[in-house]
N, C-alpha and C positions, 0 to 999 in steps of 0.2 A: 667209117667216121661219119658218112651222111646219117646214118640211122641214130648214133648219138645225138647230134644237132637236131633231128627228128624230136627224139625224146625230150630235149630240154624245152624246144618249142611247145610241145605238148604239155609239158609240167608247168608251164608259164600259165598257157591257156586254162588248165586244169585249176590251178590256183586261182585266176579271174573268175572261173565259174563256180567257185565254192565263197562267193562273197553271199552275206546274208541277205535272203529275198525279202521282199516287203510280203505284206499278207495276201496281196492281191497278185502277185507275180506266179504264173504257173510255166511261161514260156520264156527264156532266157536268152540273150544274144550272145552273151557269153559262151553258152553251151553250144549255140550254133557254131561259133568260133573253134570250138574242141573238137566236135563233130567232124568240120571241115578239115581241121588239121589232123584227126585221126584218119579220114578218108584219104589223106596224101602220104601217110606212113609207108616206107617201102618194106616190102616183105621179102622173105627168104626164096618166094617162088619167081625166078626169072626177072627180079627186080621190079616186080608189077606192085602198085600201091593197092591200100585194101579196096579203094573203089573198084579198081580192077579185077581183083580177085572176088569181090562180091559178085560182081557182075557175071564173072565165070562161073562161080559157083552157082548162081541161078540159071544160066544157059546152058552150061555144060557141067553138070555135077560130076560126071565120071572123070572129067578131064585129071591128069597128072603131070604136076610139076616137073619139069625136065631137071633144072638145078637140084632138086632134093627127093625126087621120086615120092612127092606126098601127093595126096588127093587135093585138089583146090579148096575144097570145102573144110577137109580138115586142116589144111595150112591155115585157112583165114580163122577158124575157130581158135586155132593155136596161138597165131598171131595177136588176136584180140585179148584172148586171154592172158598171155604174156604182158601186153600193155595195161591192162586193168590192173595187174598186179604189181607194176612198177610204179603206176600214176597212183592209184587208189590205196593201193597196201600200204603205203607209207603215208600218205597225205591224210587218209581220213580219220587217223586216229585222233590227229589235231584239230578237227574241224568239227563244226555243228552238223555235219552230214553224218547219218548213219546207216545209209544204205545207198544201193544204186541198182540201175535195171539198164541193160543195153543187149537191144534187140535188133536183129537183121531178119526180114520175111523173105529171105530166097526161097528157091525150092527145097532148101535144105535149110530149114530155120534153125536160126541161132538165138539163144538166150544166155546171158551171162548177168546173174545177180546175186545181191546179197543183202539182206534184211529190207526187201522193197516193201516198207510199211511207213503209214503216217503221210505227212504232207509233203509234195515233191515239186522242184522245179525242174524243168527238161526242155527239150525240143527235139524236132525230128527233121530229116531231109528226105528227100528222093532221088535215086540215080534210075534213069532210063534202063532199061534191057531190051533185049531182041525179042522177046516174048509179047512186047507190047504193055505189058505191065510195068508199073515202077517198082524198084526195089525200095522199101523204107527203112531207114536206119533211126531207131530212138532211143535216146540217152536221157535218163531219169537219176536225180540226186535225191535222196529221201531224207527228212530231217524232222525235229521235232516229235 
């Protein structure tokens, strides 16, 4: 039940993030909120959230999730792809947005994108890792 409520919350932030930007907008507070909600989403890997899974993928890329026997980086990729499909797959058809790009720069970089062309609004955030480098999570929506 927890993931269902999290998904509803993500859909609300996603709808807010898809407001039509002004010509000078490049960074969006709504997309900041969406990224933070995505990072809090609980995965099937030992009930870790995406933030924890990204950190594990960066620090221990060969770690296996005990609950489903999947590699942490593979689980991160699968979970994010599922979220993107659920959020964007249905909503993007009815919005002015025609593409997106989601990237996470762990030791095993992750990039999910569709039609990353034209003007964009977006945001990024950083989470600390054990290596001393920060992990950047960047989300952009393309329009126009």
